[in-house]
MIFI-738044 format. One line per 8 residues: number of its first residue (from 0); their letters; for each residue x, y, z of N, C-alpha, C. Coordinates in steps of 0.001 Angstrom, whole numbers. Layout:
N
NUM> a> X/Y/Z/X/Y/Z/X/Y/Z | ...;
//
This chain:
395
0> mnhmnytk> 10698/11283/18882/12029/11191/18326/13031/11693/19337 | 13252/10910/20351/14198/11285/21382/15583/10793/21007 | 16574/11469/21618/17962/11047/21434/18152/9721/22144 | 18631/8693/21432/18789/7375/21994/20253/7005/21982 | 20844/6804/23151/22230/6396/23224/22360/4931/22834 | 23497/4606/22274/23761/3242/21862/25147/2908/22362 | 25251/2199/23473/26521/1989/24151/26828/511/24253 | 28012/114/23760/28478/-1256/23889/29987/-1222/24031;
8> prntrnvl> 30592/-2292/24485/32048/-2332/24536/32627/-2271/23135 | 33765/-1686/23011/34428/-1610/21720/34997/-2971/21356 | 35024/-3272/20060/35502/-4574/19619/36243/-4418/18310 | 37483/-3950/18389/38283/-3724/17191/38582/-5032/16473 | 38622/-6134/17231/38938/-7412/16614/37937/-7773/15520 | 36654/-7375/15687/35653/-7667/14659/36022/-7026/13326 | 36549/-5795/13387/36942/-5111/12165/38067/-5864/11465 | 39057/-6325/12229/40181/-7037/11634/39744/-8371/11046;
16> mclsaais> 38802/-9036/11726/38289/-10300/11195/37582/-10086/9865 | 36806/-8984/9764/36109/-8678/8498/37108/-8446/7380 | 38169/-7706/7685/39175/-7407/6672/39829/-8681/6180 | 40203/-9556/7120/40857/-10792/6727/39946/-11686/5897 | 38656/-11753/6267/37707/-12562/5491/37529/-12011/4090 | 37470/-10678/3978/37264/-10065/2668/38458/-10282/1754 | 39669/-10221/2320/40862/-10445/1507/40860/-11863/948 | 40463/-12832/1778/40421/-14208/1303/39366/-14382/207;
24> laapgtli> 38225/-13671/333/37188/-13755/-693/37677/-13178/-2016 | 38483/-12137/-1935/38913/-11446/-3145/40131/-12066/-3789 | 40581/-13188/-3262/41753/-13832/-3829/41454/-14342/-5233 | 42464/-14421/-6103/42229/-14904/-7461/41706/-16332/-7448 | 40953/-16642/-8477/40462/-17996/-8619/39102/-18247/-8026 | 38422/-17198/-7555/37105/-17417/-6964/35998/-17430/-7999 | 36275/-17058/-9232/35252/-17124/-10269/35099/-18570/-10747 | 33866/-18997/-10887/33594/-20349/-11365/33104/-20240/-12800;
32> adsgyklk> 33878/-20694/-13732/33566/-20502/-15149/32825/-21704/-15718 | 32129/-21458/-16807/31490/-22505/-17608/30484/-23333/-16822 | 29929/-22811/-15758/28929/-23558/-15002/27662/-22741/-14784 | 27632/-21521/-15297/26503/-20639/-15065/26657/-19770/-13850 | 27656/-20051/-13014/27858/-19287/-11784/28916/-18200/-11973 | 28733/-17088/-11250/29748/-16046/-11157/29825/-15583/-9715 | 31028/-15460/-9204/31262/-14884/-7883/31954/-13545/-8063 | 31456/-12519/-7368/32015/-11184/-7501/32312/-10615/-6110;
40> psisafai> 33439/-10952/-5531/33794/-10377/-4230/34402/-8993/-4387 | 34282/-8185/-3354/34897/-6857/-3336/35128/-6441/-1896 | 35964/-5448/-1720/36183/-4855/-412/36440/-3370/-591 | 35860/-2573/302/36026/-1120/272/36526/-642/1624 | 37312/409/1595/37776/1072/2818/37444/2552/2694 | 36807/3119/3743/36345/4500/3700/36810/5258/4946 | 37119/6532/4748/37299/7482/5842/36096/8415/5832 | 35448/8573/6992/34168/9276/7073/34233/10346/8146;
48> hddnvfyt> 33617/11494/7852/33384/12510/8877/31891/12789/8948 | 31315/12612/10140/29883/12797/10392/29742/13864/11472 | 29066/14989/11142/29019/16088/12114/27818/16010/13065 | 26989/14955/12953/25869/14784/13887/25588/13296/14007 | 26496/12592/14633/26469/11137/14626/25294/10567/15409 | 24711/11344/16355/23561/10877/17131/22228/11446/16633 | 22242/12222/15544/21025/12787/14949/20236/13626/15955 | 20906/14519/16653/20254/15312/17692/19880/16695/17175;
56> yhdkqsas> 18911/17333/17862/18505/18700/17527/19561/19708/17975 | 20109/19483/19168/21084/20404/19750/22325/19615/20167 | 23380/20359/20476/24620/19742/20979/25092/18619/20065 | 25220/18927/18800/25659/17919/17837/27061/17422/18195 | 27290/16136/17982/28598/15546/18231/29124/14961/16934 | 30318/15368/16553/30911/14882/15310/31749/13640/15582 | 31984/12878/14519/32755/11644/14652/33601/11431/13412 | 34808/10900/13633/35657/10419/12544/35600/8899/12562;
64> iirltpsi> 35347/8313/11386/35041/6891/11316/35874/6245/10214 | 36388/5071/10501/37001/4217/9495/36048/3050/9249 | 35683/2852/7990/34715/1797/7657/35331/830/6647 | 35184/-462/6912/35542/-1514/5970/34263/-2212/5520 | 34108/-2386/4204/32882/-2973/3667/33224/-4103/2708 | 33362/-5327/3219/33493/-6469/2318/32127/-6904/1811 | 32071/-7395/578/30817/-7883/20/31108/-9003/-962 | 30073/-9785/-1219/30185/-10844/-2210/28851/-10969/-2932;
72> eieyekqn> 28902/-11119/-4242/27716/-11324/-5067/27860/-12637/-5818 | 26793/-13427/-5814/26760/-14700/-6527/25648/-14631/-7567 | 25971/-14958/-8803/24979/-14960/-9876/24927/-16338/-10537 | 23729/-16689/-10977/23567/-17923/-11741/22585/-17654/-12875 | 22941/-18051/-14061/22055/-17867/-15216/22271/-19012/-16184 | 21207/-19765/-16408/21280/-20867/-17353/19877/-21229/-17807 | 19691/-21227/-19107/18412/-21570/-19723/17289/-20713/-19134 | 16337/-21328/-18417/15160/-20582/-17951/15190/-20259/-16471;
80> lmwnavyr> 16351/-20337/-15837/16481/-20029/-14406/17592/-19025/-14192 | 17264/-17950/-13438/18257/-16923/-13105/18098/-16545/-11639 | 19204/-16409/-10935/19126/-15900/-9570/20443/-15227/-9200 | 20341/-14351/-8228/21557/-13722/-7708/21349/-13378/-6243 | 22443/-13278/-5514/22409/-12941/-4092/23614/-12070/-3772 | 23389/-11062/-2944/24446/-10134/-2538/24439/-10021/-1020 | 25622/-10079/-426/25737/-9911/1025/26912/-8988/1305 | 26689/-7998/2147/27783/-7107/2539/27609/-6674/3982;
88> idaeeytn> 28712/-6283/4584/28693/-5799/5962/29483/-4504/6045 | 29123/-3673/7009/29882/-2476/7350/30500/-2686/8726 | 31813/-2675/8781/32531/-2728/10051/33168/-1364/10279 | 32893/-740/11426/33325/634/11660/34142/762/12939 | 35081/1684/12893/35897/2052/14044/35735/3551/14257 | 35203/3929/15427/35011/5337/15769/36256/5813/16508 | 36988/6731/15884/38299/7094/16416/38230/8077/17573 | 37094/8776/17756/37055/9807/18812/35822/9697/19715;
96> irtidsgi> 35047/8607/19593/33854/8432/20433/33912/7052/21079 | 33768/7011/22395/33851/5752/23123/32490/5187/23485 | 31408/5878/23139/30072/5430/23533/29341/4708/22415 | 29982/4516/21268/29378/3784/20161/30200/2537/19909 | 29514/1441/19714/30177/173/19472/30990/215/18194 | 32215/-290/18256/33005/-501/17048/32930/-1981/16691 | 32975/-2277/15423/32834/-3647/14949/31837/-3683/13813 | 31152/-4786/13636/30158/-4923/12578/28887/-4207/13019;
104> vrrfadas> 28527/-3130/12337/27369/-2327/12725/26202/-2463/11758 | 26449/-2980/10547/25366/-3150/9569/25584/-4420/8757 | 24473/-5049/8421/24483/-6210/7526/23379/-6019/6491 | 23701/-6251/5237/22735/-6114/4159/22780/-7378/3302 | 21611/-7915/2988/21523/-9078/2112/20338/-8892/1166 | 20557/-9193/-96/19501/-9110/-1109/19622/-10316/-2023 | 18467/-10823/-2443/18455/-11963/-3354/17241/-11862/-4266 | 17375/-12388/-5466/16250/-12442/-6408/16364/-13707/-7239;
112> veylptsr> 15216/-14220/-7658/15190/-15430/-8484/14057/-15301/-9493 | 14297/-15771/-10709/13271/-15810/-11753/13336/-17153/-12471 | 12150/-17737/-12667/12042/-19011/-13371/10986/-18863/-14458 | 11335/-19237/-15683/10437/-19095/-16826/10015/-20482/-17312 | 8937/-21039/-16754/8504/-22365/-17191/7964/-22369/-18612 | 7355/-21233/-19058/6888/-21095/-20433/7257/-19704/-20925 | 7018/-19450/-22214/7341/-18141/-22775/6419/-17051/-22230 | 5257/-17431/-21715/4313/-16444/-21198/4404/-16246/-19692;
120> ltlgadlg> 4896/-17226/-18980/4810/-17230/-17517/6186/-17053/-16892 | 6254/-16156/-15892/7467/-15959/-15102/7107/-16053/-13628 | 7845/-16866/-12895/7703/-16969/-11447/8958/-16378/-10817 | 8781/-15526/-9829/9950/-14887/-9238/9739/-14489/-7798 | 10821/-14042/-7194/10764/-13567/-5811/11963/-12670/-5558 | 11747/-11645/-4721/12809/-10756/-4259/12842/-10808/-2742 | 14052/-10873/-2181/14234/-10927/-736/15217/-9841/-320 | 14995/-9253/845/15911/-8246/1358/15991/-8303/2867;
128> ytktdtpa> 17197/-8093/3391/17390/-8109/4846/18374/-7009/5217 | 18035/-6251/6252/18911/-5209/6779/18953/-5315/8298 | 20137/-5285/8844/20324/-5182/10298/21294/-4039/10541 | 20908/-3060/11350/21683/-1833/11466/21529/-1220/12843 | 22446/-328/13206/22312/437/14447/21794/1844/14178 | 21400/2108/12926/20848/3412/12547/19576/3199/11734 | 18386/3353/12336/17133/3120/11606/16973/3966/10355 | 17746/5048/10210/17679/5838/8979/18080/5024/7758;
136> dlslvpge> 18765/3882/7958/19107/3006/6835/17881/2314/6248 | 16769/2285/6989/15549/1663/6498/14778/2696/5688 | 14579/2428/4406/13922/3391/3535/12505/3669/4019 | 12005/4853/3658/10674/5265/4094/9604/4305/3605 | 9776/3778/2394/8864/2779/1829/9686/1539/1515 | 9352/376/2090/10133/-836/1812/10236/-1109/316 | 11461/-1407/-124/11678/-1706/-1530/11938/-505/-2397 | 11811/715/-1851/12081/1925/-2616/13295/2638/-2033;
144> stpglllg> 13731/3699/-2708/14992/4345/-2340/14833/5608/-1503 | 13590/5993/-1164/13400/7214/-378/14063/7065/978 | 14994/7956/1353/15731/7786/2607/14816/7764/3817 | 15236/7039/4851/14468/6957/6080/14629/8189/6944 | 13791/8287/7976/13853/9403/8912/15018/9220/9871 | 15558/10341/10343/16655/10308/11305/16072/10075/12697 | 16156/8835/13171/15495/8450/14413/16464/8239/15566 | 17718/8584/15421/18692/8324/16472/19401/7008/16227;
152> rinaerlt> 20160/6552/17224/20911/5302/17099/20300/4246/18012 | 19791/3198/17384/19209/2073/18098/19163/905/17116 | 19283/-305/17623/19295/-1467/16743/17960/-1625/16019 | 18032/-1943/14728/16826/-2106/13917/17069/-3193/12886 | 15985/-3888/12508/16045/-4930/11502/14856/-4797/10554 | 15081/-5181/9307/13997/-5257/8329/14190/-6504/7464 | 13108/-7263/7309/13094/-8420/6432/11913/-8275/5481 | 12185/-8331/4182/11143/-8159/3163/11208/-9300/2163;
160> atpyidyr> 10045/-9866/1841/9945/-10917/834/8803/-10591/-118 | 9077/-10677/-1429/8068/-10375/-2444/8044/-11467/-3513 | 7203/-12474/-3369/6987/-13408/-4479/6021/-12804/-5498 | 6178/-13154/-6775/5309/-12594/-7807/5142/-13576/-8958 | 4079/-13343/-9728/3792/-14111/-10933/3527/-13120/-12068 | 4284/-13221/-13142/4044/-12433/-14353/3447/-13347/-15423 | 2407/-12843/-16105/1791/-13646/-17158/1380/-12736/-18313 | 1742/-13147/-19520/1358/-12397/-20716/81/-13010/-21281;
168> lsprikgr> -1010/-12240/-21161/-2296/-12736/-21635/-2397/-12708/-23151 | -1756/-11714/-23781/-1767/-11566/-25230/-526/-10764/-25608 | -253/-10596/-26900/918/-9793/-27279/877/-8365/-26722 | -317/-7838/-26404/-425/-6461/-25940/-735/-6328/-24446 | -1092/-7415/-23781/-1542/-7319/-22388/-729/-8280/-21521 | -212/-7755/-20422/446/-8610/-19441/112/-8109/-18042 | 228/-8999/-17074/-131/-8656/-15703/815/-9273/-14706 | 764/-8748/-13487/1581/-9269/-12389/740/-9365/-11128;
176> lsythted> 827/-10495/-10459/287/-10679/-9120/1467/-10731/-8158 | 1418/-9932/-7095/2533/-9922/-6158/2026/-9812/-4728 | 2864/-10274/-3819/2551/-10211/-2397/3838/-9841/-1670 | 3797/-8775/-875/4972/-8312/-146/4721/-8393/1344 | 5647/-9024/2043/5573/-9132/3499/6838/-8508/4082 | 6655/-7468/4889/7778/-6748/5494/7642/-6772/7007 | 8726/-7127/7683/8781/-7081/9139/9867/-6096/9560 | 9459/-5051/10289/10398/-4091/10866/10442/-4288/12371;
184> nisdvlet> 11636/-4264/12923/11802/-4422/14364/12759/-3351/14874 | 12220/-2371/15598/13039/-1361/16267/13233/-1841/17699 | 14461/-2135/18067/14753/-2844/19314/14133/-2163/20527 | 13391/-2954/21309/12776/-2504/22566/11795/-1352/22374 | 11314/-1143/21144/10358/-62/20879/9109/-591/20180 | 9273/-1178/19006/8113/-1496/18181/8463/-2564/17151 | 7521/-3480/16936/7576/-4411/15822/6410/-4109/14881 | 6703/-4032/13584/5688/-3700/12586/5652/-4793/11535;
192> dirraaid> 4449/-5263/11222/4246/-6310/10236/3388/-5733/9103 | 3962/-5600/7907/3285/-4968/6774/3062/-6019/5691 | 1811/-6143/5248/1462/-7079/4179/760/-6314/3053 | 1216/-6561/1831/676/-5850/671/454/-6827/-471 | -774/-6913/-943/-1116/-7748/-2098/-1514/-6832/-3251 | -1027/-7124/-4459/-1250/-6199/-5572/-1454/-6947/-6881 | -2235/-6321/-7766/-2348/-6746/-9156/-2025/-5537/-10025 | -1088/-5714/-10959/-659/-4640/-11856/-830/-5120/-13292;
200> mehmltpa> -1474/-4282/-14121/-1739/-4639/-15499/-1109/-3618/-16444 | -663/-4092/-17613/-147/-3234/-18674/-854/-3611/-19980 | -1399/-2594/-20646/-2107/-2806/-21922/-1510/-1843/-22950 | -754/-2370/-23906/-98/-1541/-24908/-1134/-1052/-25912 | -1329/275/-25955/-2284/880/-26879/-1655/1154/-28236 | -436/1695/-28208/352/1942/-29411/1790/1564/-29090 | 2668/1509/-30093/4071/1195/-29780/4697/2155/-28765 | 4160/3374/-28624/4738/4358/-27709/3929/4558/-26434;
208> ttmvygyf> 2694/4067/-26383/1809/4363/-25258/1231/3085/-24660 | 1336/2975/-23337/814/1814/-22619/-86/2281/-21486 | -1285/1716/-21417/-2170/1993/-20289/-1820/1041/-19151 | -1712/1598/-17927/-1393/795/-16752/-2502/992/-15729 | -2830/-51/-15018/-3891/40/-14011/-3726/-1108/-13022 | -4354/-955/-11862/-4201/-2003/-10879/-4873/-1680/-9558 | -4611/-2550/-8600/-5195/-2421/-7257/-4212/-3032/-6264 | -4069/-2398/-5092/-3288/-3031/-4032/-3975/-2841/-2685;
216> yrnvqyde> -3861/-3878/-1876/-4429/-3885/-524/-3275/-3939/467 | -3371/-3142/1525/-2291/-3018/2489/-2845/-3184/3903 | -2191/-4047/4692/-2566/-4252/6087/-1315/-4183/6950 | -1403/-3441/8069/-254/-3252/8945/-654/-3597/10375 | 179/-4405/11029/-5/-4769/12435/1153/-4171/13234 | 820/-3527/14359/1825/-2910/15221/1829/-3608/16579 | 3013/-3846/17097/3162/-4477/18412/4168/-3644/19207 | 3654/-2757/20053/4501/-1863/20827/5000/-2562/22091;
224> vasspsnp> 6242/-2297/22430/6803/-2853/23661/6149/-2211/24875 | 5944/-886/24835/5325/-159/25946/3816/-100/25735 | 3052/-766/26604/1602/-747/26505/1045/452/27257 | -274/665/27120/-947/1770/27804/-2255/1244/28370 | -2878/1976/29321/-4150/1507/29878/-5229/1305/28824 | -5234/2138/27782/-6234/1990/26724/-5886/870/25751 | -4623/433/25733/-4180/-626/24836/-3203/-1529/25584 | -3721/-2371/26510/-2836/-3121/27400/-1913/-4105/26690;
232> dgqtsdss> -2327/-4667/25555/-1452/-5611/24867/-516/-4940/23871 | -659/-3612/23666/234/-2859/22786/50/-3130/21322 | -1049/-3778/20927/-1245/-4152/19533/-2345/-3315/18881 | -2056/-2811/17685/-3025/-2076/16873/-2840/-2488/15418 | -3770/-2060/14559/-3652/-2391/13144/-4413/-1372/12309 | -4098/-1315/11033/-4867/-515/10078/-4718/-1138/8703 | -5651/-803/7797/-5612/-1370/6457/-6243/-396/5481 | -5947/-581/4200/-6496/285/3151/-6426/-443/1819;
240> gttwlgls> -7212/31/855/-7176/-478/-506/-7099/664/-1486 | -6294/522/-2535/-6078/1598/-3503/-6298/1090/-4922 | -7160/1789/-5654/-7394/1518/-7074/-6778/2646/-7888 | -6029/2308/-8940/-5333/3344/-9688/-5352/3048/-11191 | -5111/4125/-11964/-5092/4070/-13433/-4039/5045/-13927 | -3351/4699/-15018/-2326/5612/-15522/-1907/5300/-16940 | -931/6080/-17416/-372/5928/-18760/1146/5999/-18694 | 1803/5187/-19504/3234/5305/-19749/3422/5661/-21215;
248> hqltpttn> 4244/6677/-21477/4389/7145/-22851/5852/7435/-23145 | 6307/6971/-24299/7653/7250/-24762/7617/8520/-25600 | 8048/9628/-24992/7992/10921/-25668/8970/10985/-26836 | 10182/10486/-26613/11210/10408/-27647/11923/9072/-27478 | 12804/8699/-28394/13531/7433/-28216/14313/7351/-26914 | 14601/8490/-26272/15389/8472/-25032/14631/9013/-23819 | 13342/9310/-23972/12581/9918/-22872/11279/9158/-22649 | 11079/8715/-21411/9859/8008/-21036/9216/8690/-19832;
256> ttvragvr> 7899/8688/-19807/7182/9281/-18685/6027/8374/-18286 | 5689/8380/-16990/4585/7585/-16456/3788/8447/-15486 | 2473/8386/-15595/1575/9094/-14688/555/8094/-14160 | 342/8111/-12845/-679/7275/-12225/-1509/8116/-11267 | -2790/7810/-11174/-3673/8494/-10227/-4699/7485/-9732 | -5082/7629/-8474/-6037/6689/-7918/-6637/7181/-6623 | -7427/6326/-6002/-8113/6648/-4752/-7816/5555/-3743 | -7431/5961/-2549/-7184/5046/-1447/-8342/5122/-465;
264> sadgssap> -8899/3995/-94/-10037/3944/821/-9632/3227/2101 | -10035/3819/3245/-9737/3228/4549/-10713/3759/5575 | -11379/2856/6302/-12285/3230/7394/-13348/4232/6949 | -13891/4040/5766/-14961/4902/5288/-14524/6232/4736 | -13223/6512/4713/-12711/7764/4153/-11844/7457/2944 | -11536/8492/2181/-10718/8303/984/-9647/9376/900 | -8579/9070/163/-7468/10001/-27/-6879/9746/-1401 | -6264/10760/-2019/-5721/10580/-3369/-4387/9842/-3372;
272> ywmfsvqr> -4140/9148/-4460/-2856/8507/-4731/-2348/9059/-6059 | -1089/9545/-6051/-491/10120/-7256/914/9562/-7445 | 1303/9390/-8695/2672/9033/-9013/3017/9569/-10395 | 4204/10168/-10507/4653/10730/-11768/6157/10511/-11880 | 6635/10099/-13039/8075/9910/-13219/8467/10214/-14664 | 9703/10691/-14811/10292/10967/-16124/11711/10422/-16124 | 12058/9692/-17172/13424/9198/-17337/13935/9640/-18707 | 15116/10236/-18687/15711/10686/-19955/17174/10257/-19993;
280> eyqagein> 17544/9591/-21069/18936/9207/-21285/19583/10178/-22264 | 20841/10473/-22022/21605/11273/-22974/22996/10665/-23078 | 23803/11198/-23952/25055/10542/-24309/25968/10341/-23099 | 25965/11282/-22159/26893/11209/-21040/26246/10736/-19747 | 24972/10343/-19770/24352/9900/-18534/22845/9824/-18651 | 22153/10054/-17527/20699/10011/-17531/20141/10880/-16407 | 18862/11237/-16558/18150/12038/-15568/16853/11312/-15213 | 16579/11185/-13911/15332/10595/-13436/14675/11552/-12453;
288> igfernet> 13397/11813/-12642/12629/12673/-11743/11336/11937/-11384 | 10988/11952/-10092/9778/11256/-9684/9069/11962/-8540 | 7734/11856/-8542/6906/12384/-7456/5890/11320/-7075 | 5624/11173/-5789/4620/10218/-5337/3921/10753/-4091 | 2603/10558/-4057/1815/10811/-2851/1082/9522/-2515 | 1319/9018/-1314/773/7722/-941/741/7655/580 | 655/6463/1127/740/6269/2560/1919/5366/2882 | 2422/5462/4090/3512/4607/4524/3425/4445/6030;
296> tapgttgs> 4314/3649/6560/4484/3510/8008/5959/3697/8287 | 6332/4839/8830/7738/5120/9093/8246/4192/10186 | 9437/3607/10026/9973/2728/11061/9999/3408/12429 | 9532/2687/13442/9530/3215/14795/8289/3987/15158 | 7301/4105/14240/6072/4840/14532/4870/3942/14253 | 3744/4243/14889/2518/3488/14668/1549/4311/13843 | 661/3615/13154/-342/4287/12342/188/4640/10972 | -659/4472/9954/-272/4853/8592/-244/6364/8462;
304> qefetlta> 723/6862/7708/913/8302/7553/918/8676/6075 | 387/9850/5789/471/10391/4436/1920/10822/4168 | 2395/10530/2972/3724/11025/2638/3744/11515/1197 | 4603/12485/960/4874/13005/-372/6373/12980/-581 | 6796/12511/-1731/8216/12489/-2037/8463/13067/-3418 | 9531/13826/-3535/9999/14355/-4812/11484/14040/-4897 | 11863/13245/-5871/13249/12819/-5997/13765/13085/-7401 | 15071/13239/-7486/15725/13406/-8789/17096/12752/-8720;
312> sisyrsgl> 17559/12296/-9862/18889/11715/-9955/19485/12118/-11294 | 20654/12754/-11233/21335/13194/-12440/22720/12577/-12442 | 23030/11806/-13475/24351/11195/-13573/25072/11728/-14805 | 26388/11874/-14656/27215/12387/-15751/28490/11561/-15818 | 28779/11031/-16981/29976/10217/-17178/30937/10956/-18102 | 32181/11070/-17660/33214/11719/-18458/34236/10672/-18885 | 34262/10406/-20170/35167/9380/-20663/34790/8014/-20127 | 35792/7177/-19924/35555/5832/-19414/35791/5712/-17914;
320> nwlvtvtp> 36296/6762/-17285/36764/6603/-15912/35960/7378/-14872 | 35362/8504/-15245/34688/9361/-14257/33171/9190/-14325 | 32553/9078/-13142/31096/9078/-13044/30697/9926/-11840 | 29842/10920/-12079/29349/11799/-11012/27829/11688/-10958 | 27289/11499/-9764/25843/11384/-9581/25382/12369/-8513 | 24376/13152/-8849/23785/14118/-7921/22339/13695/-7665 | 21973/13556/-6383/20644/13058/-6027/20006/13949/-4968 | 19217/14938/-5361/18430/15693/-4379/17085/15004/-4156;
328> syakvtqr> 16535/15146/-2943/15222/14553/-2659/14525/15336/-1554 | 13206/15216/-1555/12365/15865/-541/11267/14881/-149 | 10992/14798/1141/9910/13950/1629/9193/14664/2763 | 7882/14504/2805/7083/15035/3907/6179/13931/4427 | 6265/13695/5730/5451/12669/6375/4508/13366/7347 | 3202/13149/7174/2198/13758/8041/1656/12707/8992 | 1847/12932/10278/1389/12012/11305/289/12669/12135 | -260/11899/13069/-1330/12441/13907/-872/13643/14725;
336> sgeqkvyr> 391/13608/15177/877/14658/16065/1571/15797/15336 | 1654/15743/14021/2307/16827/13288/2920/16320/12005 | 3894/17054/11500/4526/16663/10237/6038/16757/10343 | 6677/15999/9477/8126/15907/9448/8569/15991/8000 | 9558/16830/7721/10074/16986/6370/11541/16565/6345 | 11944/16033/5213/13334/15614/5045/13844/16160/3716 | 14845/17041/3788/15537/17531/2601/16901/16846/2564 | 17227/16281/1415/18478/15522/1326/19165/15830/4;
344> lsveatyr> 20493/15980/70/21300/16156/-1130/22484/15212/-1038 | 22665/14427/-2065/23789/13493/-2122/24562/13725/-3410 | 25878/13852/-3281/26763/14007/-4442/27852/12944/-4329 | 28007/12151/-5378/29003/11076/-5350/29797/11070/-6643 | 31121/10926/-6512/32008/10844/-7670/32822/9562/-7577 | 32939/8867/-8713/33712/7633/-8778/34729/7730/-9904 | 35968/7344/-9595/37023/7323/-10605/37566/5904/-10721 | 37525/5357/-11923/38020/4006/-12159/39507/4047/-12459;
352> isnswflt> 40297/3480/-11564/41738/3410/-11774/42073/2303/-12772 | 41397/1165/-12596/41564/12/-13490/40264/-775/-13454 | 40267/-1948/-14052/39061/-2765/-14043/38693/-3241/-12642 | 39646/-3201/-11724/39399/-3724/-10378/39433/-2657/-9292 | 40089/-1536/-9527/40280/-535/-8477/39486/739/-8785 | 38801/1267/-7744/37958/2453/-7894/38164/3386/-6694 | 38244/4684/-6990/38252/5706/-5949/36867/6345/-5881 | 36378/6627/-4670/35071/7261/-4513/35163/8398/-3508;
360> asyernyq> 34337/9396/-3718/34183/10499/-2774/32724/10924/-2807 | 32153/11205/-1640/30746/11588/-1602/30491/12565/-464 | 29410/13321/-636/28945/14252/395/27434/14115/485 | 26928/14076/1711/25489/13982/1926/25063/14978/2995 | 24009/15721/2686/23438/16662/3650/21983/16298/3891 | 21624/16180/5167/20250/15947/5583/19775/17118/6441 | 18637/17666/6084/18033/18770/6830/16596/18367/7116 | 16282/18168/8397/15002/17576/8767/14277/18439/9807;
368> pvdfaeit> 13451/19381/9356/12646/20149/10313/11476/19314/10838 | 11158/19497/12113/10115/18717/12774/9108/19662/13399 | 7837/19377/13193/6775/20198/13782/5719/19258/14367 | 5984/18770/15582/5057/17919/16305/4460/18693/17468 | 3410/18111/18060/2777/18761/19208/3771/18922/20356 | 4621/17883/20569/5569/17945/21680/6926/18497/21273 | 7173/18629/19951/8442/19158/19453/8113/20167/18372 | 8338/21439/18639/7944/22493/17708/9166/23226/17177;
376> devidrnv> 9199/23386/15861/10226/24202/15198/11639/23760/15558 | 11865/22452/15600/13201/21915/15805/13726/21371/14481 | 15048/21299/14361/15672/20855/13118/16803/19895/13438 | 16826/18766/12726/17982/17883/12741/18787/18174/11484 | 20035/18564/11677/20909/18942/10571/22125/18021/10615 | 22461/17403/9463/23557/16424/9456/24300/16496/8136 | 25630/16492/8206/26496/16495/7038/27491/15338/7164 | 27650/14596/6078/28548/13438/6075/29424/13494/4834;
384> givgitya> 30731/13425/5032/31678/13350/3928/32418/12027/3951 | 32605/11414/2774/33225/10094/2688/34226/10075/1539 | 35408/9506/1781/36360/9200/714/36793/7749/896 | 37013/7048/-211/37357/5637/-65/37930/5034/-1323 | 38288/3782/-1205/38838/3006/-2312/38208/1623/-2285 | 37931/1077/-3478/37282/-221/-3603/38100/-1119/-4525 | 38244/-2369/-4095/38802/-3389/-4969/37710/-4404/-5272 | 37420/-4613/-6548/36412/-5583/-6973/37061/-6549/-7946;
392> lsn> 36969/-7827/-7655/37581/-8825/-8521/36896/-8800/-9877 | 37671/-8619/-10933/37105/-8520/-12289/37281/-9838/-13008 | 36465/-10018/-14054/36531/-11238/-14844/37821/-11293/-15643;
//
């Protein structure tokens, strides 16, 4: 985890082009009525202060940033077909740093589709794409919300596709077959190809209790840019299979809990798999708590690693206009050369001015101690404050 500089010419014109495009998208009349389609354009403007913009152990450098985030969402729903797609970009201007590119620095795209040919059968797919200059934007586990590791600034891409089939075998039993293909590309460092095939079953025992069980197989291919004498082509791979069993139970009308446990097998050895979650709704918001122990492949690293995550999310709504969300999380990744921990706290407040205008303010703290063979007792510490305003075209 070395400090990686990211230097390009500044391009303020890109920011202005994004703003102009977003304004045109948000113009009245973009909603298409009575056809099953909905267009939802929006644009946000943020002022940001980042006290460790390069994610370094020492000599932290702070930055003041202006960010424009135009986005557009398209939805379609009619009879037995539903799909939606969202695309947004982050265009940033660094007001006090000349070594970071200004312009479009991130692109995010997500899409999903579901088709119901019969009452029992559902065919669907989820797609996701991220292009960024900060690999920390890539979650620790593809498709989940656990924040990524602070790896410095370097171009990175992730493309994920998950087709699936849901089928209800009986009124009490249903199953899902899914296949996930993820490609991570850390520029000039590593390409990772992750394939995961899974079967998930649900068997309702009582109106409040459901038995869940399944199996997933995972295979990862690594292609390193820098080869070594022992691995001249830079390619390695690993694979594993996990069998698990669990229960989901509705404790009260507003509280649900799920527990899963299983065994992961790889290369003649085994390791435990655990997952636990609780969701509780209350009049002013909801609380979610989750724990998982599994394996992952952190972007920019080779070899599967053990990880543990503990996350929580507490939301509170005051009246019709205020929403506050607090999200603490903890993750530990154990690699061959040592372990890495990530402590994160995020606090976000949103105030609705009208149906179209929203004010937001947020604070995020990342504390990442590292204990590797070559890096001992070092800490990456980062604080980010954001204030902004969003305009979203309302119906």
